[in-house]
PADRENMAR-759778 format. One record per residue (C-alpha): x, y, z; residue number from 1. Coordinates in nm, 3 decimals. Layout:
PADRENMAR-759778
rec east:X	north:Y	up:Z	pos:NUM
...
END
This chain:
PADRENMAR-759778
rec east:-0.139	north:1.434	up:-1.481	pos:1
rec east:-0.302	north:1.105	up:-1.403	pos:2
rec east:-0.242	north:0.903	up:-1.089	pos:3
rec east:-0.173	north:1.029	up:-0.736	pos:4
rec east:0.029	north:0.921	up:-0.433	pos:5
rec east:-0.139	north:0.676	up:-0.202	pos:6
rec east:-0.153	north:0.711	up:0.173	pos:7
rec east:0.094	north:0.523	up:0.385	pos:8
rec east:0.009	north:0.188	up:0.537	pos:9
rec east:0.002	north:0.141	up:0.914	pos:10
rec east:0.336	north:0.170	up:1.084	pos:11
rec east:0.356	north:-0.202	up:1.158	pos:12
rec east:0.192	north:-0.477	up:0.958	pos:13
rec east:0.206	north:-0.853	up:0.965	pos:14
rec east:0.336	north:-1.068	up:1.246	pos:15
rec east:0.673	north:-1.219	up:1.315	pos:16
rec east:0.642	north:-1.601	up:1.321	pos:17
rec east:0.709	north:-1.752	up:1.663	pos:18
rec east:1.052	north:-1.915	up:1.694	pos:19
rec east:1.047	north:-2.287	up:1.620	pos:20
rec east:1.197	north:-2.539	up:1.853	pos:21
rec east:1.565	north:-2.625	up:1.800	pos:22
rec east:1.607	north:-2.903	up:1.551	pos:23
rec east:1.283	north:-2.827	up:1.371	pos:24
rec east:1.315	north:-2.921	up:1.005	pos:25
rec east:1.233	north:-2.567	up:0.892	pos:26
rec east:1.479	north:-2.392	up:1.122	pos:27
rec east:1.744	north:-2.362	up:0.848	pos:28
rec east:1.490	north:-2.201	up:0.616	pos:29
rec east:1.411	north:-1.906	up:0.841	pos:30
rec east:1.438	north:-1.603	up:0.610	pos:31
rec east:1.448	north:-1.228	up:0.672	pos:32
rec east:1.416	north:-0.987	up:0.379	pos:33
rec east:1.504	north:-0.615	up:0.391	pos:34
rec east:1.320	north:-0.418	up:0.122	pos:35
rec east:1.336	north:-0.046	up:0.044	pos:36
rec east:1.161	north:0.009	up:-0.291	pos:37
rec east:0.862	north:-0.113	up:-0.494	pos:38
rec east:1.090	north:-0.282	up:-0.751	pos:39
rec east:1.273	north:-0.467	up:-0.477	pos:40
rec east:0.944	north:-0.594	up:-0.336	pos:41
rec east:0.836	north:-0.704	up:-0.685	pos:42
rec east:1.157	north:-0.900	up:-0.726	pos:43
rec east:1.119	north:-1.049	up:-0.379	pos:44
rec east:0.781	north:-1.183	up:-0.495	pos:45
rec east:0.954	north:-1.325	up:-0.801	pos:46
rec east:1.219	north:-1.487	up:-0.579	pos:47
rec east:0.966	north:-1.639	up:-0.338	pos:48
rec east:0.766	north:-1.767	up:-0.637	pos:49
rec east:1.076	north:-1.942	up:-0.771	pos:50
rec east:1.175	north:-2.075	up:-0.427	pos:51
rec east:0.830	north:-2.216	up:-0.356	pos:52
rec east:0.823	north:-2.383	up:-0.697	pos:53
rec east:1.155	north:-2.547	up:-0.608	pos:54
rec east:1.031	north:-2.647	up:-0.261	pos:55
rec east:1.303	north:-2.448	up:-0.082	pos:56
rec east:1.092	north:-2.187	up:0.099	pos:57
rec east:0.815	north:-2.207	up:0.358	pos:58
rec east:0.638	north:-1.870	up:0.374	pos:59
rec east:0.562	north:-1.929	up:0.744	pos:60
rec east:0.935	north:-1.890	up:0.806	pos:61
rec east:0.976	north:-1.573	up:0.598	pos:62
rec east:0.946	north:-1.219	up:0.733	pos:63
rec east:0.972	north:-0.909	up:0.514	pos:64
rec east:1.081	north:-0.578	up:0.666	pos:65
rec east:0.989	north:-0.277	up:0.454	pos:66
rec east:1.212	north:0.029	up:0.503	pos:67
rec east:1.039	north:0.292	up:0.287	pos:68
rec east:1.208	north:0.600	up:0.139	pos:69
rec east:1.075	north:0.948	up:0.198	pos:70
rec east:0.930	north:1.039	up:-0.142	pos:71
rec east:0.550	north:1.004	up:-0.165	pos:72
rec east:0.534	north:0.821	up:-0.499	pos:73
rec east:0.770	north:0.546	up:-0.384	pos:74
rec east:0.573	north:0.509	up:-0.063	pos:75
rec east:0.247	north:0.489	up:-0.256	pos:76
rec east:0.381	north:0.217	up:-0.486	pos:77
rec east:0.523	north:0.031	up:-0.186	pos:78
rec east:0.180	north:0.037	up:-0.019	pos:79
rec east:0.024	north:-0.122	up:-0.328	pos:80
rec east:0.304	north:-0.378	up:-0.356	pos:81
rec east:0.262	north:-0.461	up:0.014	pos:82
rec east:-0.102	north:-0.547	up:-0.053	pos:83
rec east:0.003	north:-0.784	up:-0.331	pos:84
rec east:0.269	north:-0.939	up:-0.107	pos:85
rec east:0.016	north:-1.006	up:0.168	pos:86
rec east:-0.216	north:-1.162	up:-0.088	pos:87
rec east:0.069	north:-1.402	up:-0.168	pos:88
rec east:0.100	north:-1.499	up:0.199	pos:89
rec east:0.404	north:-1.296	up:0.305	pos:90
rec east:0.427	north:-1.146	up:0.655	pos:91
rec east:0.531	north:-0.780	up:0.636	pos:92
rec east:0.660	north:-0.533	up:0.894	pos:93
rec east:0.665	north:-0.163	up:0.802	pos:94
rec east:0.946	north:0.032	up:0.972	pos:95
rec east:1.034	north:0.402	up:0.949	pos:96
rec east:1.409	north:0.461	up:0.980	pos:97
rec east:1.402	north:0.789	up:0.782	pos:98
rec east:1.109	north:0.991	up:0.919	pos:99
rec east:1.241	north:1.120	up:1.251	pos:100
rec east:1.565	north:1.179	up:1.435	pos:101
rec east:1.509	north:0.870	up:1.650	pos:102
rec east:1.384	north:0.664	up:1.356	pos:103
rec east:1.711	north:0.479	up:1.288	pos:104
rec east:1.757	north:0.401	up:1.659	pos:105
rec east:1.405	north:0.260	up:1.700	pos:106
rec east:1.437	north:0.061	up:1.379	pos:107
rec east:1.775	north:-0.078	up:1.480	pos:108
rec east:1.642	north:-0.188	up:1.818	pos:109
rec east:1.340	north:-0.354	up:1.659	pos:110
rec east:1.539	north:-0.534	up:1.390	pos:111
rec east:1.828	north:-0.662	up:1.600	pos:112
rec east:1.646	north:-0.975	up:1.732	pos:113
rec east:1.531	north:-1.061	up:1.380	pos:114
rec east:1.879	north:-1.015	up:1.236	pos:115
rec east:2.035	north:-1.232	up:1.505	pos:116
rec east:1.782	north:-1.510	up:1.451	pos:117
rec east:1.770	north:-1.512	up:1.069	pos:118
rec east:1.943	north:-1.802	up:0.898	pos:119
rec east:1.900	north:-1.653	up:0.550	pos:120
rec east:1.914	north:-1.282	up:0.473	pos:121
rec east:1.762	north:-1.141	up:0.154	pos:122
rec east:1.870	north:-0.790	up:0.051	pos:123
rec east:1.702	north:-0.569	up:-0.204	pos:124
rec east:1.971	north:-0.300	up:-0.214	pos:125
rec east:2.329	north:-0.388	up:-0.117	pos:126
rec east:2.426	north:-0.022	up:-0.179	pos:127
rec east:2.188	north:0.107	up:0.091	pos:128
rec east:2.386	north:0.263	up:0.373	pos:129
rec east:2.120	north:0.166	up:0.624	pos:130
rec east:2.129	north:-0.196	up:0.511	pos:131
rec east:2.509	north:-0.195	up:0.511	pos:132
rec east:2.503	north:-0.069	up:0.870	pos:133
rec east:2.271	north:-0.359	up:0.968	pos:134
rec east:2.488	north:-0.631	up:0.814	pos:135
rec east:2.730	north:-0.667	up:1.110	pos:136
rec east:2.431	north:-0.766	up:1.329	pos:137
rec east:2.342	north:-1.061	up:1.107	pos:138
rec east:2.469	north:-1.412	up:1.169	pos:139
rec east:2.315	north:-1.543	up:0.848	pos:140
rec east:2.538	north:-1.773	up:0.649	pos:141
rec east:2.307	north:-1.762	up:0.347	pos:142
rec east:2.279	north:-1.422	up:0.179	pos:143
rec east:2.061	north:-1.351	up:-0.123	pos:144
rec east:2.080	north:-1.032	up:-0.330	pos:145
rec east:1.768	north:-0.977	up:-0.538	pos:146
rec east:1.734	north:-0.726	up:-0.819	pos:147
rec east:1.726	north:-0.355	up:-0.752	pos:148
rec east:1.736	north:-0.298	up:-1.125	pos:149
rec east:2.049	north:-0.206	up:-1.316	pos:150
rec east:2.233	north:-0.141	up:-0.988	pos:151
rec east:2.278	north:-0.519	up:-0.979	pos:152
rec east:2.516	north:-0.493	up:-1.275	pos:153
rec east:2.734	north:-0.246	up:-1.086	pos:154
rec east:2.713	north:-0.454	up:-0.767	pos:155
rec east:2.847	north:-0.761	up:-0.949	pos:156
rec east:3.133	north:-0.564	up:-1.107	pos:157
rec east:3.240	north:-0.409	up:-0.776	pos:158
rec east:3.227	north:-0.741	up:-0.589	pos:159
rec east:3.429	north:-0.913	up:-0.861	pos:160
rec east:3.693	north:-0.636	up:-0.848	pos:161
rec east:3.700	north:-0.620	up:-0.466	pos:162
rec east:3.591	north:-0.255	up:-0.459	pos:163
rec east:3.374	north:-0.068	up:-0.210	pos:164
rec east:3.000	north:-0.069	up:-0.277	pos:165
rec east:2.939	north:0.284	up:-0.408	pos:166
rec east:2.657	north:0.356	up:-0.654	pos:167
rec east:2.762	north:0.416	up:-1.014	pos:168
rec east:2.620	north:0.771	up:-1.029	pos:169
rec east:2.807	north:0.883	up:-0.716	pos:170
rec east:3.164	north:1.009	up:-0.733	pos:171
rec east:3.233	north:0.849	up:-0.395	pos:172
rec east:3.473	north:1.122	up:-0.283	pos:173
rec east:3.263	north:1.327	up:-0.040	pos:174
rec east:3.305	north:1.355	up:0.337	pos:175
rec east:3.009	north:1.124	up:0.401	pos:176
rec east:3.154	north:0.866	up:0.162	pos:177
rec east:3.487	north:0.878	up:0.345	pos:178
rec east:3.319	north:0.844	up:0.684	pos:179
rec east:3.121	north:0.544	up:0.564	pos:180
rec east:3.411	north:0.374	up:0.385	pos:181
rec east:3.473	north:0.113	up:0.655	pos:182
rec east:3.107	north:0.012	up:0.667	pos:183
rec east:3.091	north:-0.018	up:0.287	pos:184
rec east:3.410	north:-0.225	up:0.284	pos:185
rec east:3.266	north:-0.460	up:0.546	pos:186
rec east:2.946	north:-0.495	up:0.343	pos:187
rec east:3.151	north:-0.591	up:0.038	pos:188
rec east:3.328	north:-0.862	up:0.241	pos:189
rec east:3.000	north:-0.996	up:0.381	pos:190
rec east:2.848	north:-1.015	up:0.033	pos:191
rec east:3.145	north:-1.198	up:-0.114	pos:192
rec east:3.107	north:-1.575	up:-0.115	pos:193
rec east:3.360	north:-1.760	up:0.098	pos:194
rec east:3.408	north:-2.042	up:0.349	pos:195
rec east:3.094	north:-2.078	up:0.558	pos:196
rec east:2.912	north:-1.806	up:0.364	pos:197
rec east:2.686	north:-1.875	up:0.066	pos:198
rec east:2.579	north:-1.590	up:-0.162	pos:199
rec east:2.303	north:-1.612	up:-0.422	pos:200
rec east:2.222	north:-1.352	up:-0.687	pos:201
rec east:1.864	north:-1.346	up:-0.818	pos:202
rec east:1.850	north:-1.118	up:-1.120	pos:203
rec east:1.702	north:-1.045	up:-1.461	pos:204
rec east:2.012	north:-0.845	up:-1.554	pos:205
rec east:2.280	north:-0.982	up:-1.790	pos:206
rec east:2.561	north:-1.050	up:-1.543	pos:207
rec east:2.837	north:-1.300	up:-1.482	pos:208
rec east:2.833	north:-1.385	up:-1.109	pos:209
rec east:3.149	north:-1.335	up:-0.904	pos:210
rec east:3.342	north:-1.653	up:-0.818	pos:211
rec east:3.152	north:-1.869	up:-0.570	pos:212
rec east:2.826	north:-1.679	up:-0.608	pos:213
rec east:2.523	north:-1.877	up:-0.722	pos:214
rec east:2.323	north:-1.716	up:-1.002	pos:215
rec east:1.947	north:-1.769	up:-1.034	pos:216
rec east:1.784	north:-1.606	up:-1.335	pos:217
rec east:1.473	north:-1.396	up:-1.271	pos:218
rec east:1.241	north:-1.455	up:-1.565	pos:219
rec east:0.949	north:-1.257	up:-1.417	pos:220
rec east:0.740	north:-1.574	up:-1.404	pos:221
rec east:0.522	north:-1.446	up:-1.116	pos:222
rec east:0.449	north:-1.120	up:-1.300	pos:223
rec east:0.337	north:-1.301	up:-1.616	pos:224
rec east:0.125	north:-1.550	up:-1.421	pos:225
rec east:-0.038	north:-1.285	up:-1.200	pos:226
rec east:-0.118	north:-1.015	up:-1.459	pos:227
rec east:-0.221	north:-0.992	up:-1.822	pos:228
rec east:-0.197	north:-1.045	up:-2.104	pos:229
rec east:-0.250	north:-0.672	up:-2.158	pos:230
rec east:-0.457	north:-0.488	up:-2.410	pos:231
rec east:-0.226	north:-0.313	up:-2.660	pos:232
rec east:-0.311	north:0.032	up:-2.793	pos:233
rec east:-0.186	north:0.182	up:-3.117	pos:234
rec east:0.109	north:0.418	up:-3.105	pos:235
rec east:0.403	north:0.465	up:-2.872	pos:236
rec east:0.451	north:0.532	up:-2.502	pos:237
rec east:0.763	north:0.699	up:-2.363	pos:238
rec east:0.915	north:0.573	up:-2.037	pos:239
rec east:1.066	north:0.828	up:-1.802	pos:240
rec east:1.389	north:0.813	up:-1.608	pos:241
rec east:1.537	north:0.977	up:-1.298	pos:242
rec east:1.871	north:1.058	up:-1.463	pos:243
rec east:1.803	north:1.429	up:-1.410	pos:244
rec east:1.712	north:1.381	up:-1.043	pos:245
rec east:2.030	north:1.183	up:-0.977	pos:246
rec east:2.240	north:1.463	up:-1.129	pos:247
rec east:2.360	north:1.263	up:-1.430	pos:248
rec east:2.181	north:1.438	up:-1.719	pos:249
rec east:2.123	north:1.812	up:-1.765	pos:250
rec east:1.749	north:1.901	up:-1.738	pos:251
rec east:1.741	north:2.103	up:-2.061	pos:252
rec east:1.917	north:1.826	up:-2.254	pos:253
rec east:1.670	north:1.571	up:-2.123	pos:254
rec east:1.370	north:1.787	up:-2.211	pos:255
rec east:1.501	north:1.841	up:-2.564	pos:256
rec east:1.563	north:1.468	up:-2.606	pos:257
rec east:1.215	north:1.374	up:-2.486	pos:258
rec east:1.059	north:1.639	up:-2.709	pos:259
rec east:1.251	north:1.509	up:-3.010	pos:260
rec east:1.167	north:1.142	up:-2.944	pos:261
rec east:0.797	north:1.216	up:-2.887	pos:262
rec east:0.774	north:1.415	up:-3.211	pos:263
rec east:0.968	north:1.161	up:-3.419	pos:264
rec east:0.779	north:0.854	up:-3.295	pos:265
rec east:0.434	north:0.990	up:-3.222	pos:266
rec east:0.444	north:0.923	up:-2.848	pos:267
rec east:0.157	north:1.078	up:-2.655	pos:268
rec east:0.197	north:0.929	up:-2.306	pos:269
rec east:0.492	north:0.957	up:-2.067	pos:270
rec east:0.517	north:0.702	up:-1.785	pos:271
rec east:0.697	north:0.892	up:-1.510	pos:272
rec east:0.964	north:0.736	up:-1.293	pos:273
rec east:0.860	north:0.744	up:-0.929	pos:274
rec east:1.148	north:0.979	up:-0.841	pos:275
rec east:1.081	north:1.241	up:-1.110	pos:276
rec east:1.003	north:1.589	up:-0.979	pos:277
rec east:0.671	north:1.758	up:-1.043	pos:278
rec east:0.826	north:2.074	up:-1.192	pos:279
rec east:1.015	north:1.868	up:-1.449	pos:280
rec east:0.702	north:1.670	up:-1.538	pos:281
rec east:0.503	north:1.991	up:-1.585	pos:282
rec east:0.763	north:2.110	up:-1.834	pos:283
rec east:0.745	north:1.780	up:-2.022	pos:284
rec east:0.368	north:1.802	up:-2.036	pos:285
rec east:0.365	north:2.165	up:-2.153	pos:286
rec east:0.663	north:2.170	up:-2.389	pos:287
rec east:0.645	north:1.815	up:-2.531	pos:288
rec east:0.266	north:1.783	up:-2.530	pos:289
rec east:0.273	north:1.455	up:-2.338	pos:290
rec east:0.012	north:1.308	up:-2.106	pos:291
rec east:0.197	north:1.235	up:-1.781	pos:292
rec east:0.106	north:0.905	up:-1.617	pos:293
rec east:0.215	north:0.837	up:-1.260	pos:294
rec east:0.209	north:0.454	up:-1.227	pos:295
rec east:0.073	north:0.314	up:-0.902	pos:296
rec east:0.285	north:-0.002	up:-0.938	pos:297
rec east:0.622	north:-0.087	up:-1.093	pos:298
rec east:0.607	north:-0.047	up:-1.470	pos:299
rec east:0.643	north:-0.422	up:-1.533	pos:300
rec east:0.306	north:-0.477	up:-1.362	pos:301
rec east:0.144	north:-0.169	up:-1.518	pos:302
rec east:0.247	north:-0.291	up:-1.863	pos:303
rec east:0.108	north:-0.638	up:-1.796	pos:304
rec east:-0.225	north:-0.490	up:-1.683	pos:305
rec east:-0.245	north:-0.259	up:-1.984	pos:306
rec east:-0.351	north:-0.084	up:-2.189	pos:307
rec east:0.002	north:-0.028	up:-2.312	pos:308
rec east:0.141	north:0.119	up:-2.634	pos:309
rec east:0.247	north:-0.110	up:-2.915	pos:310
rec east:0.594	north:0.047	up:-2.892	pos:311
rec east:0.768	north:0.144	up:-2.569	pos:312
rec east:1.051	north:0.397	up:-2.594	pos:313
rec east:1.303	north:0.417	up:-2.311	pos:314
rec east:1.635	north:0.564	up:-2.210	pos:315
rec east:1.882	north:0.314	up:-2.059	pos:316
rec east:1.731	north:0.185	up:-1.737	pos:317
rec east:1.614	north:-0.133	up:-1.569	pos:318
rec east:1.302	north:-0.163	up:-1.785	pos:319
rec east:1.495	north:-0.221	up:-2.108	pos:320
rec east:1.588	north:-0.558	up:-1.954	pos:321
rec east:1.270	north:-0.640	up:-1.761	pos:322
rec east:0.993	north:-0.526	up:-1.998	pos:323
rec east:1.097	north:-0.764	up:-2.280	pos:324
rec east:1.059	north:-1.048	up:-2.027	pos:325
rec east:0.733	north:-0.923	up:-1.880	pos:326
rec east:0.580	north:-0.860	up:-2.225	pos:327
rec east:0.712	north:-1.170	up:-2.398	pos:328
rec east:0.455	north:-1.298	up:-2.646	pos:329
rec east:0.240	north:-0.983	up:-2.643	pos:330
rec east:0.381	north:-0.826	up:-2.962	pos:331
rec east:0.485	north:-0.507	up:-2.780	pos:332
rec east:0.819	north:-0.368	up:-2.903	pos:333
rec east:1.071	north:-0.208	up:-2.669	pos:334
rec east:1.326	north:0.036	up:-2.810	pos:335
rec east:1.613	north:0.212	up:-2.633	pos:336
rec east:1.783	north:0.548	up:-2.686	pos:337
rec east:2.145	north:0.585	up:-2.578	pos:338
rec east:2.240	north:0.887	up:-2.368	pos:339
rec east:2.476	north:1.117	up:-2.558	pos:340
rec east:2.788	north:1.225	up:-2.363	pos:341
rec east:2.700	north:1.590	up:-2.427	pos:342
rec east:2.387	north:1.550	up:-2.210	pos:343
rec east:2.586	north:1.471	up:-1.895	pos:344
rec east:2.624	north:1.730	up:-1.620	pos:345
rec east:2.963	north:1.849	up:-1.502	pos:346
rec east:2.902	north:1.669	up:-1.173	pos:347
rec east:2.824	north:1.330	up:-1.329	pos:348
rec east:3.042	north:1.042	up:-1.215	pos:349
rec east:3.323	north:0.946	up:-1.456	pos:350
rec east:3.164	north:0.601	up:-1.466	pos:351
rec east:2.823	north:0.732	up:-1.574	pos:352
rec east:2.843	north:0.723	up:-1.953	pos:353
rec east:3.017	north:0.386	up:-1.969	pos:354
rec east:2.762	north:0.234	up:-1.733	pos:355
rec east:2.464	north:0.369	up:-1.929	pos:356
rec east:2.615	north:0.257	up:-2.260	pos:357
rec east:2.665	north:-0.089	up:-2.115	pos:358
rec east:2.297	north:-0.110	up:-2.021	pos:359
rec east:2.197	north:-0.010	up:-2.374	pos:360
rec east:2.431	north:-0.243	up:-2.563	pos:361
rec east:2.349	north:-0.539	up:-2.337	pos:362
rec east:1.974	north:-0.488	up:-2.385	pos:363
rec east:2.010	north:-0.462	up:-2.763	pos:364
rec east:2.216	north:-0.780	up:-2.791	pos:365
rec east:2.023	north:-0.980	up:-2.533	pos:366
rec east:1.667	north:-0.887	up:-2.628	pos:367
rec east:1.712	north:-0.760	up:-2.983	pos:368
rec east:1.574	north:-0.418	up:-2.894	pos:369
rec east:1.530	north:-0.154	up:-3.158	pos:370
rec east:1.748	north:0.158	up:-3.142	pos:371
rec east:1.621	north:0.513	up:-3.124	pos:372
rec east:1.845	north:0.758	up:-3.306	pos:373
rec east:1.980	north:1.017	up:-3.065	pos:374
rec east:1.769	north:1.331	up:-3.099	pos:375
rec east:1.942	north:1.668	up:-3.094	pos:376
rec east:1.965	north:1.798	up:-2.739	pos:377
rec east:2.100	north:2.130	up:-2.617	pos:378
rec east:2.242	north:2.227	up:-2.280	pos:379
END
């Protein structure tokens, strides 16, 4: 396999800007962003790029708090994305709410002054339980939700229907879900536009914003300006997904599908999702004959750097909406394979197949993506 996890950055990076005097013209622009994944940090860079172009953001008044997950590949990508963010002039603080028993307490104590002072709050993952628990501490009247991939589509649907914020692949019926129900309900209320509360959605996903919510389209302008155009190699690359790791798709069905797609389309490389397990990737390498590539950055940036295959083959995921934007004008074709209902595990959420089908159909109609015929998969 190519690529390896990077070491973590220092525990605290960047500096918090000193408070400005009351009445200062930039006071209303003070912005705090809470980021938990490499894709969220990428889309924060896209948002700040758009805001600066519009003259509505001063980076001196913007602080980014990074709340990394535990898995090494996500942390490695976040480290690389943090370097890019600093290059763009953003002040970053790296917190560790998940690495020790006292982690959440220390993080909460450190973030409380920032949350109380922030006039605008930018969230990368409105489904995050940690972020939902922080929301009651914020006095911000401007809230911005930036893309966390296809989860944005589910977020919009749940807000519009007045439902609790529970991820699409979770059944939402466990003891922990019940215990957290009040917090999730409060988060839904806070992220619903209303009197004295402005909500903006910054997304590349095909969504209709809930009533009162402002929609700003993410066209990946920063990504295209910062990287590429890429060199394009002959043949196809296959893009991995974490549907097995999230308990949606049966491992054997996924392996059979990947093997069938690779054989039918001549794919030789497999770009692994950052959450994919090593044992699964070893099976894909051995049984499907694929070179496993562990990207050190989100795939949108890796594709823009190149070299990238002339045809990219993907299951329904965020990239079937973002890669056509990132690779616009390069001649690279993106194709999508729908997940067959027979591949789903017995524990998959009842919403799973409909959600995945919606991603696929929206990408085909919006971007004109080619379709990959469902390969035979066994469970």
